[in-house]
PDB file as gemmi writes it, atoms N, CA and C in Angstrom:
CRYST1    1.000    1.000    1.000  90.00  90.00  90.00 P 1                      
ATOM      1  N   MET A   1     -41.071 -18.019   1.518  1.00  0.00           N  
ATOM      2  CA  MET A   1     -39.752 -18.430   1.091  1.00  0.00           C  
ATOM      3  C   MET A   1     -38.921 -17.238   0.641  1.00  0.00           C  
ATOM      4  N   ILE A   2     -39.578 -16.229   0.114  1.00  0.00           N  
ATOM      5  CA  ILE A   2     -38.852 -15.052  -0.328  1.00  0.00           C  
ATOM      6  C   ILE A   2     -38.216 -14.358   0.869  1.00  0.00           C  
ATOM      7  N   GLU A   3     -38.933 -14.304   1.972  1.00  0.00           N  
ATOM      8  CA  GLU A   3     -38.395 -13.667   3.170  1.00  0.00           C  
ATOM      9  C   GLU A   3     -37.191 -14.428   3.707  1.00  0.00           C  
ATOM     10  N   GLU A   4     -37.214 -15.754   3.590  1.00  0.00           N  
ATOM     11  CA  GLU A   4     -36.099 -16.562   4.080  1.00  0.00           C  
ATOM     12  C   GLU A   4     -34.849 -16.309   3.250  1.00  0.00           C  
ATOM     13  N   SER A   5     -34.991 -16.196   1.938  1.00  0.00           N  
ATOM     14  CA  SER A   5     -33.816 -15.969   1.102  1.00  0.00           C  
ATOM     15  C   SER A   5     -33.213 -14.594   1.374  1.00  0.00           C  
ATOM     16  N   ASP A   6     -34.059 -13.612   1.698  1.00  0.00           N  
ATOM     17  CA  ASP A   6     -33.539 -12.292   2.036  1.00  0.00           C  
ATOM     18  C   ASP A   6     -32.775 -12.318   3.350  1.00  0.00           C  
ATOM     19  N   SER A   7     -33.250 -13.091   4.304  1.00  0.00           N  
ATOM     20  CA  SER A   7     -32.574 -13.145   5.598  1.00  0.00           C  
ATOM     21  C   SER A   7     -31.303 -13.976   5.534  1.00  0.00           C  
ATOM     22  N   ASN A   8     -31.167 -14.832   4.518  1.00  0.00           N  
ATOM     23  CA  ASN A   8     -29.974 -15.659   4.379  1.00  0.00           C  
ATOM     24  C   ASN A   8     -28.841 -14.927   3.671  1.00  0.00           C  
ATOM     25  N   GLU A   9     -29.096 -13.724   3.193  1.00  0.00           N  
ATOM     26  CA  GLU A   9     -28.043 -12.958   2.529  1.00  0.00           C  
ATOM     27  C   GLU A   9     -26.918 -12.658   3.511  1.00  0.00           C  
ATOM     28  N   ILE A  10     -25.726 -12.780   3.028  1.00  0.00           N  
ATOM     29  CA  ILE A  10     -24.560 -12.499   3.867  1.00  0.00           C  
ATOM     30  C   ILE A  10     -24.267 -11.009   3.783  1.00  0.00           C  
ATOM     31  N   THR A  11     -24.253 -10.357   4.920  1.00  0.00           N  
ATOM     32  CA  THR A  11     -23.922  -8.937   4.940  1.00  0.00           C  
ATOM     33  C   THR A  11     -22.406  -8.797   4.961  1.00  0.00           C  
ATOM     34  N   PRO A  12     -21.877  -7.863   4.197  1.00  0.00           N  
ATOM     35  CA  PRO A  12     -20.421  -7.693   4.184  1.00  0.00           C  
ATOM     36  C   PRO A  12     -19.927  -7.221   5.549  1.00  0.00           C  
ATOM     37  N   PRO A  13     -18.750  -7.663   5.942  1.00  0.00           N  
ATOM     38  CA  PRO A  13     -18.205  -7.249   7.244  1.00  0.00           C  
ATOM     39  C   PRO A  13     -17.964  -5.744   7.299  1.00  0.00           C  
ATOM     40  N   GLU A  14     -18.187  -5.181   8.447  1.00  0.00           N  
ATOM     41  CA  GLU A  14     -17.961  -3.754   8.667  1.00  0.00           C  
ATOM     42  C   GLU A  14     -16.524  -3.535   9.135  1.00  0.00           C  
ATOM     43  N   MET A  15     -15.995  -2.357   8.821  1.00  0.00           N  
ATOM     44  CA  MET A  15     -14.655  -2.030   9.289  1.00  0.00           C  
ATOM     45  C   MET A  15     -14.714  -1.753  10.790  1.00  0.00           C  
ATOM     46  N   LEU A  16     -13.805  -2.363  11.526  1.00  0.00           N  
ATOM     47  CA  LEU A  16     -13.772  -2.210  12.972  1.00  0.00           C  
ATOM     48  C   LEU A  16     -13.132  -0.878  13.340  1.00  0.00           C  
ATOM     49  N   SER A  17     -13.657  -0.232  14.332  1.00  0.00           N  
ATOM     50  CA  SER A  17     -13.074   1.033  14.792  1.00  0.00           C  
ATOM     51  C   SER A  17     -12.461   0.810  16.171  1.00  0.00           C  
ATOM     52  N   ILE A  18     -11.306   0.165  16.167  1.00  0.00           N  
ATOM     53  CA  ILE A  18     -10.619  -0.158  17.421  1.00  0.00           C  
ATOM     54  C   ILE A  18      -9.272   0.540  17.484  1.00  0.00           C  
ATOM     55  N   ASP A  19      -9.159   1.675  16.826  1.00  0.00           N  
ATOM     56  CA  ASP A  19      -7.895   2.409  16.762  1.00  0.00           C  
ATOM     57  C   ASP A  19      -7.487   2.901  18.148  1.00  0.00           C  
ATOM     58  N   ASN A  20      -6.174   2.923  18.375  1.00  0.00           N  
ATOM     59  CA  ASN A  20      -5.626   3.403  19.637  1.00  0.00           C  
ATOM     60  C   ASN A  20      -4.492   4.375  19.310  1.00  0.00           C  
ATOM     61  N   PRO A  21      -4.778   5.670  19.152  1.00  0.00           N  
ATOM     62  CA  PRO A  21      -3.747   6.630  18.748  1.00  0.00           C  
ATOM     63  C   PRO A  21      -2.610   6.777  19.759  1.00  0.00           C  
ATOM     64  N   SER A  22      -2.836   6.410  21.008  1.00  0.00           N  
ATOM     65  CA  SER A  22      -1.770   6.543  21.999  1.00  0.00           C  
ATOM     66  C   SER A  22      -0.702   5.465  21.825  1.00  0.00           C  
ATOM     67  N   ASN A  23      -1.033   4.360  21.182  1.00  0.00           N  
ATOM     68  CA  ASN A  23      -0.068   3.299  20.894  1.00  0.00           C  
ATOM     69  C   ASN A  23       0.327   3.440  19.427  1.00  0.00           C  
ATOM     70  N   PHE A  24       1.532   3.978  19.183  1.00  0.00           N  
ATOM     71  CA  PHE A  24       1.940   4.317  17.820  1.00  0.00           C  
ATOM     72  C   PHE A  24       1.973   3.096  16.912  1.00  0.00           C  
ATOM     73  N   GLN A  25       2.541   1.981  17.386  1.00  0.00           N  
ATOM     74  CA  GLN A  25       2.648   0.791  16.540  1.00  0.00           C  
ATOM     75  C   GLN A  25       1.268   0.276  16.141  1.00  0.00           C  
ATOM     76  N   PHE A  26       0.370   0.225  17.094  1.00  0.00           N  
ATOM     77  CA  PHE A  26      -0.973  -0.264  16.781  1.00  0.00           C  
ATOM     78  C   PHE A  26      -1.709   0.723  15.874  1.00  0.00           C  
ATOM     79  N   HIS A  27      -1.493   1.996  16.091  1.00  0.00           N  
ATOM     80  CA  HIS A  27      -2.132   3.015  15.251  1.00  0.00           C  
ATOM     81  C   HIS A  27      -1.660   2.877  13.799  1.00  0.00           C  
ATOM     82  N   ALA A  28      -0.355   2.669  13.596  1.00  0.00           N  
ATOM     83  CA  ALA A  28       0.174   2.488  12.240  1.00  0.00           C  
ATOM     84  C   ALA A  28      -0.389   1.216  11.609  1.00  0.00           C  
ATOM     85  N   ALA A  29      -0.496   0.160  12.408  1.00  0.00           N  
ATOM     86  CA  ALA A  29      -1.064  -1.089  11.903  1.00  0.00           C  
ATOM     87  C   ALA A  29      -2.535  -0.895  11.541  1.00  0.00           C  
ATOM     88  N   TYR A  30      -3.241  -0.131  12.356  1.00  0.00           N  
ATOM     89  CA  TYR A  30      -4.660   0.124  12.078  1.00  0.00           C  
ATOM     90  C   TYR A  30      -4.824   0.938  10.797  1.00  0.00           C  
ATOM     91  N   LEU A  31      -3.935   1.884  10.563  1.00  0.00           N  
ATOM     92  CA  LEU A  31      -4.001   2.666   9.324  1.00  0.00           C  
ATOM     93  C   LEU A  31      -3.775   1.773   8.102  1.00  0.00           C  
ATOM     94  N   ALA A  32      -2.817   0.847   8.214  1.00  0.00           N  
ATOM     95  CA  ALA A  32      -2.573  -0.088   7.116  1.00  0.00           C  
ATOM     96  C   ALA A  32      -3.793  -0.982   6.898  1.00  0.00           C  
ATOM     97  N   TYR A  33      -4.378  -1.432   7.999  1.00  0.00           N  
ATOM     98  CA  TYR A  33      -5.588  -2.268   7.927  1.00  0.00           C  
ATOM     99  C   TYR A  33      -6.736  -1.508   7.268  1.00  0.00           C  
ATOM    100  N   SER A  34      -6.965  -0.277   7.689  1.00  0.00           N  
ATOM    101  CA  SER A  34      -8.102   0.478   7.160  1.00  0.00           C  
ATOM    102  C   SER A  34      -7.921   0.789   5.675  1.00  0.00           C  
ATOM    103  N   GLU A  35      -6.688   1.058   5.273  1.00  0.00           N  
ATOM    104  CA  GLU A  35      -6.427   1.314   3.851  1.00  0.00           C  
ATOM    105  C   GLU A  35      -6.704   0.064   3.023  1.00  0.00           C  
ATOM    106  N   ALA A  36      -6.218  -1.089   3.504  1.00  0.00           N  
ATOM    107  CA  ALA A  36      -6.455  -2.340   2.783  1.00  0.00           C  
ATOM    108  C   ALA A  36      -7.944  -2.680   2.779  1.00  0.00           C  
ATOM    109  N   PHE A  37      -8.620  -2.422   3.884  1.00  0.00           N  
ATOM    110  CA  PHE A  37     -10.052  -2.720   3.991  1.00  0.00           C  
ATOM    111  C   PHE A  37     -10.855  -1.869   3.014  1.00  0.00           C  
ATOM    112  N   ASP A  38     -10.491  -0.597   2.893  1.00  0.00           N  
ATOM    113  CA  ASP A  38     -11.212   0.306   1.998  1.00  0.00           C  
ATOM    114  C   ASP A  38     -11.019  -0.058   0.530  1.00  0.00           C  
ATOM    115  N   LYS A  39      -9.854  -0.575   0.186  1.00  0.00           N  
ATOM    116  CA  LYS A  39      -9.552  -0.839  -1.215  1.00  0.00           C  
ATOM    117  C   LYS A  39     -10.072  -2.185  -1.703  1.00  0.00           C  
ATOM    118  N   THR A  40     -10.456  -3.072  -0.796  1.00  0.00           N  
ATOM    119  CA  THR A  40     -10.919  -4.386  -1.226  1.00  0.00           C  
ATOM    120  C   THR A  40     -12.437  -4.427  -1.299  1.00  0.00           C  
ATOM    121  N   GLU A  41     -12.940  -5.252  -2.194  1.00  0.00           N  
ATOM    122  CA  GLU A  41     -14.380  -5.417  -2.373  1.00  0.00           C  
ATOM    123  C   GLU A  41     -14.853  -6.780  -1.872  1.00  0.00           C  
ATOM    124  N   ASN A  42     -13.959  -7.740  -1.778  1.00  0.00           N  
ATOM    125  CA  ASN A  42     -14.296  -9.115  -1.427  1.00  0.00           C  
ATOM    126  C   ASN A  42     -14.660  -9.228   0.055  1.00  0.00           C  
ATOM    127  N   PRO A  43     -15.849  -9.750   0.385  1.00  0.00           N  
ATOM    128  CA  PRO A  43     -16.236  -9.880   1.799  1.00  0.00           C  
ATOM    129  C   PRO A  43     -15.353 -10.861   2.571  1.00  0.00           C  
ATOM    130  N   GLU A  44     -14.863 -11.890   1.898  1.00  0.00           N  
ATOM    131  CA  GLU A  44     -13.988 -12.861   2.568  1.00  0.00           C  
ATOM    132  C   GLU A  44     -12.666 -12.199   2.962  1.00  0.00           C  
ATOM    133  N   THR A  45     -12.144 -11.367   2.087  1.00  0.00           N  
ATOM    134  CA  THR A  45     -10.918 -10.635   2.383  1.00  0.00           C  
ATOM    135  C   THR A  45     -11.136  -9.677   3.547  1.00  0.00           C  
ATOM    136  N   LYS A  46     -12.272  -9.003   3.552  1.00  0.00           N  
ATOM    137  CA  LYS A  46     -12.575  -8.079   4.650  1.00  0.00           C  
ATOM    138  C   LYS A  46     -12.667  -8.821   5.974  1.00  0.00           C  
ATOM    139  N   LYS A  47     -13.225 -10.025   5.950  1.00  0.00           N  
ATOM    140  CA  LYS A  47     -13.326 -10.831   7.169  1.00  0.00           C  
ATOM    141  C   LYS A  47     -11.930 -11.215   7.666  1.00  0.00           C  
ATOM    142  N   ARG A  48     -11.051 -11.593   6.737  1.00  0.00           N  
ATOM    143  CA  ARG A  48      -9.672 -11.947   7.119  1.00  0.00           C  
ATOM    144  C   ARG A  48      -8.940 -10.743   7.705  1.00  0.00           C  
ATOM    145  N   LEU A  49      -9.144  -9.589   7.105  1.00  0.00           N  
ATOM    146  CA  LEU A  49      -8.513  -8.376   7.634  1.00  0.00           C  
ATOM    147  C   LEU A  49      -9.028  -8.070   9.035  1.00  0.00           C  
ATOM    148  N   ASN A  50     -10.331  -8.216   9.247  1.00  0.00           N  
ATOM    149  CA  ASN A  50     -10.903  -8.002  10.579  1.00  0.00           C  
ATOM    150  C   ASN A  50     -10.314  -8.983  11.590  1.00  0.00           C  
ATOM    151  N   ASP A  51     -10.199 -10.251  11.189  1.00  0.00           N  
ATOM    152  CA  ASP A  51      -9.625 -11.258  12.089  1.00  0.00           C  
ATOM    153  C   ASP A  51      -8.183 -10.911  12.447  1.00  0.00           C  
ATOM    154  N   SER A  52      -7.437 -10.415  11.464  1.00  0.00           N  
ATOM    155  CA  SER A  52      -6.032 -10.072  11.711  1.00  0.00           C  
ATOM    156  C   SER A  52      -5.899  -8.920  12.699  1.00  0.00           C  
ATOM    157  N   ILE A  53      -6.693  -7.874  12.534  1.00  0.00           N  
ATOM    158  CA  ILE A  53      -6.570  -6.717  13.425  1.00  0.00           C  
ATOM    159  C   ILE A  53      -7.058  -7.062  14.828  1.00  0.00           C  
ATOM    160  N   VAL A  54      -8.074  -7.914  14.942  1.00  0.00           N  
ATOM    161  CA  VAL A  54      -8.547  -8.336  16.264  1.00  0.00           C  
ATOM    162  C   VAL A  54      -7.484  -9.187  16.950  1.00  0.00           C  
ATOM    163  N   SER A  55      -6.847 -10.078  16.196  1.00  0.00           N  
ATOM    164  CA  SER A  55      -5.777 -10.905  16.763  1.00  0.00           C  
ATOM    165  C   SER A  55      -4.616 -10.040  17.236  1.00  0.00           C  
ATOM    166  N   LEU A  56      -4.317  -9.004  16.485  1.00  0.00           N  
ATOM    167  CA  LEU A  56      -3.239  -8.097  16.881  1.00  0.00           C  
ATOM    168  C   LEU A  56      -3.619  -7.332  18.139  1.00  0.00           C  
ATOM    169  N   GLN A  57      -4.845  -6.890  18.214  1.00  0.00           N  
ATOM    170  CA  GLN A  57      -5.289  -6.140  19.388  1.00  0.00           C  
ATOM    171  C   GLN A  57      -5.260  -7.016  20.641  1.00  0.00           C  
ATOM    172  N   GLU A  58      -5.625  -8.283  20.489  1.00  0.00           N  
ATOM    173  CA  GLU A  58      -5.638  -9.206  21.626  1.00  0.00           C  
ATOM    174  C   GLU A  58      -4.270  -9.822  21.881  1.00  0.00           C  
ATOM    175  N   LYS A  59      -3.261  -9.365  21.124  1.00  0.00           N  
ATOM    176  CA  LYS A  59      -1.875  -9.807  21.257  1.00  0.00           C  
ATOM    177  C   LYS A  59      -1.702 -11.308  21.012  1.00  0.00           C  
ATOM    178  N   GLN A  60      -2.527 -11.860  20.133  1.00  0.00           N  
ATOM    179  CA  GLN A  60      -2.376 -13.250  19.726  1.00  0.00           C  
ATOM    180  C   GLN A  60      -1.289 -13.376  18.661  1.00  0.00           C  
ATOM    181  N   ILE A  61      -1.093 -12.299  17.898  1.00  0.00           N  
ATOM    182  CA  ILE A  61      -0.020 -12.257  16.907  1.00  0.00           C  
ATOM    183  C   ILE A  61       0.781 -10.986  17.138  1.00  0.00           C  
ATOM    184  N   ASP A  62       2.016 -10.976  16.636  1.00  0.00           N  
ATOM    185  CA  ASP A  62       2.841  -9.779  16.788  1.00  0.00           C  
ATOM    186  C   ASP A  62       2.754  -8.936  15.509  1.00  0.00           C  
ATOM    187  N   PHE A  63       3.408  -7.785  15.535  1.00  0.00           N  
ATOM    188  CA  PHE A  63       3.291  -6.836  14.425  1.00  0.00           C  
ATOM    189  C   PHE A  63       3.863  -7.373  13.115  1.00  0.00           C  
ATOM    190  N   PRO A  64       5.062  -7.986  13.116  1.00  0.00           N  
ATOM    191  CA  PRO A  64       5.554  -8.517  11.833  1.00  0.00           C  
ATOM    192  C   PRO A  64       4.617  -9.566  11.225  1.00  0.00           C  
ATOM    193  N   THR A  65       4.031 -10.397  12.069  1.00  0.00           N  
ATOM    194  CA  THR A  65       3.090 -11.402  11.570  1.00  0.00           C  
ATOM    195  C   THR A  65       1.851 -10.728  10.989  1.00  0.00           C  
ATOM    196  N   PHE A  66       1.385  -9.679  11.648  1.00  0.00           N  
ATOM    197  CA  PHE A  66       0.223  -8.938  11.152  1.00  0.00           C  
ATOM    198  C   PHE A  66       0.508  -8.349   9.777  1.00  0.00           C  
ATOM    199  N   TYR A  67       1.656  -7.674   9.642  1.00  0.00           N  
ATOM    200  CA  TYR A  67       1.987  -7.059   8.352  1.00  0.00           C  
ATOM    201  C   TYR A  67       2.190  -8.112   7.272  1.00  0.00           C  
ATOM    202  N   GLN A  68       2.756  -9.244   7.662  1.00  0.00           N  
ATOM    203  CA  GLN A  68       2.938 -10.328   6.698  1.00  0.00           C  
ATOM    204  C   GLN A  68       1.577 -10.864   6.244  1.00  0.00           C  
ATOM    205  N   THR A  69       0.637 -10.927   7.161  1.00  0.00           N  
ATOM    206  CA  THR A  69      -0.699 -11.428   6.840  1.00  0.00           C  
ATOM    207  C   THR A  69      -1.444 -10.484   5.902  1.00  0.00           C  
ATOM    208  N   ILE A  70      -1.374  -9.187   6.168  1.00  0.00           N  
ATOM    209  CA  ILE A  70      -2.158  -8.256   5.341  1.00  0.00           C  
ATOM    210  C   ILE A  70      -1.405  -7.766   4.105  1.00  0.00           C  
ATOM    211  N   SER A  71      -0.141  -8.128   3.969  1.00  0.00           N  
ATOM    212  CA  SER A  71       0.643  -7.613   2.839  1.00  0.00           C  
ATOM    213  C   SER A  71       0.062  -8.025   1.494  1.00  0.00           C  
ATOM    214  N   GLN A  72      -0.555  -9.187   1.441  1.00  0.00           N  
ATOM    215  CA  GLN A  72      -1.127  -9.622   0.166  1.00  0.00           C  
ATOM    216  C   GLN A  72      -2.344  -8.796  -0.236  1.00  0.00           C  
ATOM    217  N   TYR A  73      -2.954  -8.114   0.719  1.00  0.00           N  
ATOM    218  CA  TYR A  73      -4.142  -7.311   0.431  1.00  0.00           C  
ATOM    219  C   TYR A  73      -3.815  -5.834   0.238  1.00  0.00           C  
ATOM    220  N   ARG A  74      -2.607  -5.450   0.548  1.00  0.00           N  
ATOM    221  CA  ARG A  74      -2.228  -4.048   0.418  1.00  0.00           C  
ATOM    222  C   ARG A  74      -1.672  -3.805  -0.971  1.00  0.00           C  
ATOM    223  N   THR A  75      -2.157  -2.783  -1.641  1.00  0.00           N  
ATOM    224  CA  THR A  75      -1.650  -2.463  -2.974  1.00  0.00           C  
ATOM    225  C   THR A  75      -0.403  -1.601  -2.887  1.00  0.00           C  
ATOM    226  N   GLU A  76      -0.190  -0.981  -1.726  1.00  0.00           N  
ATOM    227  CA  GLU A  76       0.960  -0.106  -1.542  1.00  0.00           C  
ATOM    228  C   GLU A  76       2.267  -0.879  -1.677  1.00  0.00           C  
ATOM    229  N   LEU A  77       2.290  -2.115  -1.223  1.00  0.00           N  
ATOM    230  CA  LEU A  77       3.521  -2.892  -1.255  1.00  0.00           C  
ATOM    231  C   LEU A  77       3.816  -3.478  -2.624  1.00  0.00           C  
ATOM    232  N   ASP A  78       2.881  -3.337  -3.569  1.00  0.00           N  
ATOM    233  CA  ASP A  78       3.141  -3.844  -4.898  1.00  0.00           C  
ATOM    234  C   ASP A  78       4.241  -3.054  -5.589  1.00  0.00           C  
ATOM    235  N   GLN A  79       4.488  -1.874  -5.126  1.00  0.00           N  
ATOM    236  CA  GLN A  79       5.534  -1.053  -5.706  1.00  0.00           C  
ATOM    237  C   GLN A  79       6.846  -1.375  -4.999  1.00  0.00           C  
ATOM    238  N   ARG A  80       7.475  -2.423  -5.429  1.00  0.00           N  
ATOM    239  CA  ARG A  80       8.715  -2.873  -4.814  1.00  0.00           C  
ATOM    240  C   ARG A  80       9.846  -1.890  -5.132  1.00  0.00           C  
ATOM    241  N   PHE A  81      10.756  -1.776  -4.206  1.00  0.00           N  
ATOM    242  CA  PHE A  81      11.910  -0.933  -4.436  1.00  0.00           C  
ATOM    243  C   PHE A  81      12.908  -1.708  -5.279  1.00  0.00           C  
ATOM    244  N   SER A  82      13.444  -1.055  -6.260  1.00  0.00           N  
ATOM    245  CA  SER A  82      14.442  -1.696  -7.098  1.00  0.00           C  
ATOM    246  C   SER A  82      15.463  -0.647  -7.509  1.00  0.00           C  
ATOM    247  N   ARG A  83      16.580  -1.131  -7.901  1.00  0.00           N  
ATOM    248  CA  ARG A  83      17.630  -0.220  -8.339  1.00  0.00           C  
ATOM    249  C   ARG A  83      17.328   0.258  -9.747  1.00  0.00           C  
ATOM    250  N   SER A  84      17.505   1.504  -9.951  1.00  0.00           N  
ATOM    251  CA  SER A  84      17.365   2.028 -11.300  1.00  0.00           C  
ATOM    252  C   SER A  84      18.760   2.379 -11.796  1.00  0.00           C  
ATOM    253  N   SER A  85      18.959   2.175 -13.066  1.00  0.00           N  
ATOM    254  CA  SER A  85      20.285   2.464 -13.598  1.00  0.00           C  
ATOM    255  C   SER A  85      20.425   3.969 -13.800  1.00  0.00           C  
ATOM    256  N   ILE A  86      21.557   4.465 -13.431  1.00  0.00           N  
ATOM    257  CA  ILE A  86      21.840   5.890 -13.565  1.00  0.00           C  
ATOM    258  C   ILE A  86      22.874   6.042 -14.663  1.00  0.00           C  
ATOM    259  N   LYS A  87      22.510   6.804 -15.670  1.00  0.00           N  
ATOM    260  CA  LYS A  87      23.428   7.021 -16.773  1.00  0.00           C  
ATOM    261  C   LYS A  87      24.347   8.177 -16.399  1.00  0.00           C  
ATOM    262  N   THR A  88      25.620   7.917 -16.426  1.00  0.00           N  
ATOM    263  CA  THR A  88      26.587   8.946 -16.046  1.00  0.00           C  
ATOM    264  C   THR A  88      27.421   9.336 -17.257  1.00  0.00           C  
ATOM    265  N   GLN A  89      28.010  10.484 -17.170  1.00  0.00           N  
ATOM    266  CA  GLN A  89      28.964  10.903 -18.183  1.00  0.00           C  
ATOM    267  C   GLN A  89      29.986  11.828 -17.530  1.00  0.00           C  
ATOM    268  N   ARG A  90      31.118  11.855 -18.133  1.00  0.00           N  
ATOM    269  CA  ARG A  90      32.182  12.686 -17.584  1.00  0.00           C  
ATOM    270  C   ARG A  90      31.883  14.163 -17.832  1.00  0.00           C  
ATOM    271  N   LYS A  91      32.512  14.989 -17.022  1.00  0.00           N  
ATOM    272  CA  LYS A  91      32.264  16.419 -17.126  1.00  0.00           C  
ATOM    273  C   LYS A  91      32.683  16.946 -18.501  1.00  0.00           C  
ATOM    274  N   ARG A  92      33.782  16.416 -19.010  1.00  0.00           N  
ATOM    275  CA  ARG A  92      34.282  16.865 -20.303  1.00  0.00           C  
ATOM    276  C   ARG A  92      33.289  16.528 -21.420  1.00  0.00           C  
ATOM    277  N   GLU A  93      32.736  15.288 -21.365  1.00  0.00           N  
ATOM    278  CA  GLU A  93      31.747  14.889 -22.367  1.00  0.00           C  
ATOM    279  C   GLU A  93      30.504  15.766 -22.266  1.00  0.00           C  
ATOM    280  N   TRP A  94      30.063  16.031 -21.061  1.00  0.00           N  
ATOM    281  CA  TRP A  94      28.874  16.854 -20.848  1.00  0.00           C  
ATOM    282  C   TRP A  94      29.100  18.260 -21.399  1.00  0.00           C  
ATOM    283  N   ARG A  95      30.299  18.805 -21.150  1.00  0.00           N  
ATOM    284  CA  ARG A  95      30.616  20.151 -21.609  1.00  0.00           C  
ATOM    285  C   ARG A  95      30.626  20.215 -23.138  1.00  0.00           C  
ATOM    286  N   LYS A  96      31.198  19.179 -23.776  1.00  0.00           N  
ATOM    287  CA  LYS A  96      31.229  19.147 -25.242  1.00  0.00           C  
ATOM    288  C   LYS A  96      29.815  19.102 -25.817  1.00  0.00           C  
ATOM    289  N   LYS A  97      28.965  18.271 -25.222  1.00  0.00           N  
ATOM    290  CA  LYS A  97      27.586  18.164 -25.712  1.00  0.00           C  
ATOM    291  C   LYS A  97      26.824  19.464 -25.488  1.00  0.00           C  
ATOM    292  N   ALA A  98      27.053  20.097 -24.355  1.00  0.00           N  
ATOM    293  CA  ALA A  98      26.373  21.362 -24.063  1.00  0.00           C  
ATOM    294  C   ALA A  98      26.826  22.441 -25.039  1.00  0.00           C  
ATOM    295  N   GLN A  99      28.131  22.494 -25.326  1.00  0.00           N  
ATOM    296  CA  GLN A  99      28.642  23.480 -26.274  1.00  0.00           C  
ATOM    297  C   GLN A  99      28.084  23.234 -27.676  1.00  0.00           C  
ATOM    298  N   LYS A 100      27.976  21.957 -28.049  1.00  0.00           N  
ATOM    299  CA  LYS A 100      27.436  21.626 -29.364  1.00  0.00           C  
ATOM    300  C   LYS A 100      25.966  22.033 -29.461  1.00  0.00           C  
ATOM    301  N   ARG A 101      25.200  21.774 -28.404  1.00  0.00           N  
ATOM    302  CA  ARG A 101      23.791  22.187 -28.390  1.00  0.00           C  
ATOM    303  C   ARG A 101      23.667  23.702 -28.512  1.00  0.00           C  
ATOM    304  N   GLU A 102      24.501  24.423 -27.773  1.00  0.00           N  
ATOM    305  CA  GLU A 102      24.463  25.888 -27.819  1.00  0.00           C  
ATOM    306  C   GLU A 102      24.836  26.398 -29.210  1.00  0.00           C  
ATOM    307  N   ARG A 103      25.851  25.778 -29.817  1.00  0.00           N  
ATOM    308  CA  ARG A 103      26.270  26.169 -31.163  1.00  0.00           C  
ATOM    309  C   ARG A 103      25.140  25.957 -32.163  1.00  0.00           C  
ATOM    310  N   ASN A 104      24.521  24.776 -32.099  1.00  0.00           N  
ATOM    311  CA  ASN A 104      23.415  24.473 -33.015  1.00  0.00           C  
ATOM    312  C   ASN A 104      22.231  25.409 -32.779  1.00  0.00           C  
ATOM    313  N   LYS A 105      21.957  25.699 -31.530  1.00  0.00           N  
ATOM    314  CA  LYS A 105      20.853  26.588 -31.179  1.00  0.00           C  
ATOM    315  C   LYS A 105      21.104  27.997 -31.721  1.00  0.00           C  
ATOM    316  N   ARG A 106      22.353  28.450 -31.631  1.00  0.00           N  
ATOM    317  CA  ARG A 106      22.722  29.788 -32.074  1.00  0.00           C  
ATOM    318  C   ARG A 106      22.588  29.923 -33.590  1.00  0.00           C  
ATOM    319  N   HIS A 107      22.972  28.869 -34.324  1.00  0.00           N  
ATOM    320  CA  HIS A 107      22.990  28.952 -35.783  1.00  0.00           C  
ATOM    321  C   HIS A 107      21.653  28.603 -36.424  1.00  0.00           C  
ATOM    322  N   LYS A 108      20.738  28.037 -35.665  1.00  0.00           N  
ATOM    323  CA  LYS A 108      19.425  27.708 -36.229  1.00  0.00           C  
ATOM    324  C   LYS A 108      18.561  28.940 -36.379  1.00  0.00           C  
ATOM    325  N   LYS A 109      18.856  29.984 -35.666  1.00  0.00           N  
ATOM    326  CA  LYS A 109      18.039  31.198 -35.717  1.00  0.00           C  
ATOM    327  C   LYS A 109      18.182  31.867 -37.006  1.00  0.00           C  
TER     328      LYS A 109                                                      
END                                                                             
């Protein structure tokens, strides 16, 4: 019975090496897949990633669908682009502050 339980262990899926550097779009998709595959530990997630890249290779899905499918597993996309506020000031205000800093710096010595 011990031997049976060892043989029933689920082996984690291996990363597929089906890269095609001559096809730029597929190569970029494969790089995204491999990065997501390397960063995940869950075997179920790895299986889904493998299924997605195989479907893309067999042209069952298109590239936007592939990226949409793997986007939840990619940590790179967690850094969403957002607007940052830029604090501005007029040249005259900047000059006054700079002169004041220089004055204070000169007299502190």
